[in-house]
C-alpha positions in Angstrom: 15.8 10.5 7.9 16.5 7.9 5.2 14.2 5.0 5.0 15.9 2.1 6.8 17.1 -0.6 4.5 15.5 -3.3 6.6 12.0 -2.0 6.0 11.8 -4.0 2.8 13.4 -7.3 4.0 13.4 -9.3 7.1 17.0 -8.7 8.0 18.8 -9.4 11.3 18.3 -5.7 12.2 14.5 -6.1 11.6 14.4 -9.1 13.9 16.4 -7.4 16.6 13.9 -4.5 16.6 10.8 -6.7 16.5 10.2 -6.6 20.3 10.2 -2.8 20.1 7.4 -3.1 17.5 5.2 -4.8 20.0 5.8 -1.9 22.4 5.2 0.7 19.7 1.9 -1.0 18.7 0.8 -1.2 22.4 1.2 2.5 22.9 -0.2 3.7 19.6 -3.2 1.4 19.9 -4.0 2.8 23.3 -3.7 6.4 22.0 -6.0 5.4 19.1 -8.6 4.0 21.4 -8.5 7.1 23.8 -8.7 9.7 21.0 -11.5 7.8 19.2 -13.9 8.0 22.2 -15.7 11.1 20.8 -14.5 11.7 17.2 -15.3 15.0 15.5 -18.0 14.7 12.8 -17.7 17.2 10.0 -20.9 18.6 8.4 -19.2 18.2 5.0 -18.1 14.7 3.8 -14.5 13.8 4.7 -12.5 11.6 2.3 -9.4 10.3 4.0 -6.6 9.3 1.7 -4.2 7.4 3.9 -1.8 4.5 4.2 -0.5 2.0 6.8 3.1 2.4 5.7 5.4 5.2 7.0 5.5 7.2 3.9 6.9 6.7 0.4 3.9 5.1 -1.3 3.1 8.1 -3.6 -0.1 9.2 -1.7 0.2 12.9 -2.5 -0.5 12.6 -6.3 -3.6 10.5 -5.4 -4.8 13.2 -3.1 -4.2 15.7 -5.9 -6.3 13.7 -8.3 -9.2 13.3 -5.9 -9.2 16.9 -4.7 -9.1 18.2 -8.3 -12.0 15.9 -9.3 -14.3 17.3 -6.6 -12.6 20.8 -6.5 -12.2 20.1 -2.8 -10.0 21.8 -0.1 -7.3 19.6 1.4 -6.5 19.4 5.1 -3.1 17.9 6.1 -0.8 17.9 9.1 2.3 18.8 7.0 5.7 17.5 7.8 6.4 18.2 11.4 9.9 19.7 10.8 8.4 22.2 8.3 5.7 23.2 10.8 8.3 23.6 13.5 10.4 25.9 11.3 7.5 27.9 10.1 7.9 26.6 6.5 5.1 25.2 4.3 5.5 21.4 3.8 6.6 20.1 0.4 3.3 18.1 -0.1 1.3 21.3 0.6 3.4 23.3 -1.9 2.9 20.6 -4.5 -0.9 20.6 -4.0 -1.2 24.4 -3.9 0.8 24.6 -7.2 -2.1 22.7 -8.8 -4.5 25.4 -7.7 -5.9 23.5 -4.7 -6.9 25.1 -1.4 -4.6 23.5 1.2 -4.8 23.9 5.0 -1.9 22.6 7.0 -1.6 22.1 10.8 -4.2 20.6 13.1 -6.6 18.8 10.9 -9.6 19.0 13.3 -9.2 22.8 13.6 -9.1 23.2 9.9 -12.2 21.0 9.5 -14.0 23.2 12.0 -12.9 26.3 10.0 -14.1 24.8 6.7 -17.4 23.8 8.1 -18.2 27.4 8.8 -18.3 28.0 5.1 -22.1 27.3 5.2 -22.7 27.6 1.4 -20.0 25.1 0.5 -21.0 21.4 0.7 -18.2 19.9 -1.4 -16.2 17.1 0.2 -13.1 17.8 2.2 -10.1 15.6 1.3 -7.8 14.7 4.2 -4.3 13.8 3.3 -3.2 11.0 5.7 -4.9 10.6 9.0 -6.1 7.0 8.8 -4.5 6.6 12.2 -6.2 9.7 13.6 -9.2 8.4 15.4 -10.3 11.9 16.7 -11.9 12.6 13.3 -14.7 10.7 11.7 -14.1 9.8 8.1 -17.0 9.3 5.7 -14.7 7.4 3.3 -11.2 6.0 3.9 -9.1 5.1 0.9 -5.8 3.4 1.5 -2.9 3.7 -1.1 -0.3 1.0 -1.8 2.5 0.9 -4.3 3.1 -2.4 -6.1 6.9 -2.0 -5.9 6.9 -1.7 -2.1 3.9 -3.7 -1.1 3.9 -3.9 2.7 7.7 -4.1 2.9 8.8 -6.7 5.4 5.3 -6.7 7.0 6.8 -5.7 10.4 5.5 -2.8 12.5 7.7 0.3 13.2 10.6 0.4 14.0 11.3 -3.1 12.7 9.4 -2.5 9.5 7.4 0.2 7.7 3.9 -0.6 9.0 2.2 1.9 11.3 -0.5 -0.6 12.1 -0.9 -4.3 11.7 -2.6 -5.5 8.5 -5.8 -6.2 10.5 -6.3 -2.4 10.5 -7.2 -2.5 6.8 -10.7 -3.7 7.9 -11.4 0.0 8.7 -10.7 1.0 5.1 -13.5 1.4 2.5 -11.3 0.8 -0.6 -7.8 0.5 -1.8 -5.9 2.2 -4.6 -2.9 0.2 -6.0 -0.3 2.2 -7.9 1.0 -0.1 -10.6 4.7 -0.7 -11.0 6.9 -2.7 -13.4 8.6 -4.0 -10.2 5.5 -5.7 -8.8 5.7 -7.3 -5.4 3.4 -10.2 -4.5 3.0 -9.5 -0.8 -0.2 -7.4 -1.0 -2.8 -9.5 0.9 -5.8 -7.2 1.1 -9.3 -7.9 2.4 -11.3 -9.5 -0.4 -14.5 -7.8 0.7 -13.2 -4.3 -0.1 -13.1 -2.7 -3.6 -9.7 -2.4 -5.2 -8.8 0.2 -7.8 -5.7 0.8 -9.8 -3.7 3.9 -10.7 -0.7 4.5 -13.0 2.0 7.0 -12.9 3.8 8.4 -16.0 7.1 10.2 -15.4 7.4 13.3 -17.6 11.1 14.0 -18.1 11.8 17.6 -19.4 14.9 16.6 -21.4 15.8 14.8 -24.5 16.0 11.0 -24.1 19.7 11.0 -25.0 20.6 13.6 -22.4 22.8 12.4 -19.5 21.2 13.1 -16.2 22.3 13.4 -12.6 19.3 12.5 -10.4 18.8 13.4 -6.8 15.9 12.9 -4.4 15.0 13.2 -0.8 11.9 11.1 -0.6 10.9 7.9 1.2 12.0 5.5 -1.5 14.3 7.3 -3.9 14.9 4.1 -5.9 11.4 4.4 -7.3 12.3 7.7 -8.8 15.7 6.6 -10.1 14.1 3.6 -11.8 11.8 5.8 -13.8 14.7 7.6 -15.5 17.1 6.7 -18.3 20.7 7.9 -19.0 21.4 8.5 -15.3 25.1 8.8 -14.8 25.0 9.7 -11.0 22.4 9.2 -8.4 22.2 11.0 -5.1 19.8 10.0 -2.3 19.0 12.3 0.6 16.8 11.8 3.7 13.1 12.2 3.3 11.9 15.9 3.4 15.6 16.9 3.2 16.2 20.7 3.3 18.9 21.4 0.7 21.7 23.7 1.7 23.7 26.1 -0.6 26.6 23.7 -0.2 24.5 20.8 -1.5 23.4 22.7 -4.5 26.9 23.9 -5.3 28.1 20.3 -5.2 25.3 19.1 -7.4 25.9 21.9 -10.0 29.6 21.1 -10.0 28.8 17.4 -10.5 26.6 18.3 -13.5 29.4 20.3 -15.1 31.9 17.5 -14.5 29.7 14.9 -16.2 28.3 17.3 -18.9 24.8 16.3 -17.5 21.6 17.9 -16.5 20.3 17.9 -12.9 16.8 16.4 -12.3 14.8 15.8 -9.2 11.2 15.1 -8.1 8.6 17.9 -7.8 8.5 17.2 -4.1 12.2 18.0 -3.9 12.1 20.9 -6.3 9.6 22.9 -4.3 12.1 22.7 -1.3 14.9 24.3 -3.4 15.6 28.0 -3.1 14.5 30.1 -6.1 18.0 30.5 -7.6 18.3 26.7 -7.7 14.9 26.2 -9.1 16.0 28.3 -12.1 18.9 25.9 -12.8 17.3 22.6 -12.0 14.3 20.9 -13.5 12.0 18.2 -12.0 10.4 15.2 -13.5 6.6 15.6 -13.5 4.3 12.9 -12.5 1.1 12.3 -14.4 -1.2 10.1 -12.3 -4.3 8.5 -13.7 -6.8 6.6 -11.4 -9.2 4.3 -13.3 -12.6 5.9 -13.9 -14.6 3.4 -12.0 -13.0 4.6 -8.8 -14.5 8.0 -9.2 -17.9 6.4 -10.0 -17.6 4.5 -6.8 -16.4 7.5 -4.8 -19.2 9.8 -6.0 -21.8 7.2 -5.0 -20.2 6.8 -1.5 -20.0 10.6 -1.0 -23.6 11.2 -2.1 
């Protein structure tokens, strides 16, 4: 589904849904407490890279950087619709394209499997799962995007938060992805280390080339704002599975405007092979400051 517009502002719709947020938190907190009674402890260090927002903060590139640094396997649930249909999730495809070992599905089962590799003591990176209390994490890193912050600061479904901000006390550190459209609503615990990351969008076309940009991600505006010479923008629901009809319409639109089609890597991996041959994606070069890895190595060791 598309990210609701009220997630970023306290609109009348957000206020109407606020009572349901209390119910959502009550149920989710109860489940968290029950599952956390006897958490599974991995014999290999587990680095959890999570968030408290319902997607869209750019966590997957951070996971890729950390897993690449340690040459670690990644465990992730994968998007539920992909698992249901027997497809590999787009995040898993992105990570595996980088040469990483990726295990999707039940995280605990995958951790048990990886712990049987007796000769391998490298850390395991867990993509998401900060809200999964059934697994003990040696390190929990929470990712934020400056352009999104904490949205309207309401819990689901009135806002984007999975948990109240008090849950950040469980985190060990924060990574803030810098943005030109910085928000000022990041009120993070002062007793936790904070690190910064920067994204550079790599466009595979000449700067003068007209573009038609499309994306099915949590916050497509983030992607569109990174591009220039965009004559048409098309936003689809997050994790959208493109049909032949969609692709035909996009190709016809490109011909009409004498433009090139461009999308995100996350969208590109969901396209069928014939469409991948005709459409390019904008790469994302993510750099986390060096002192984060110094801190992380010390915590893991």
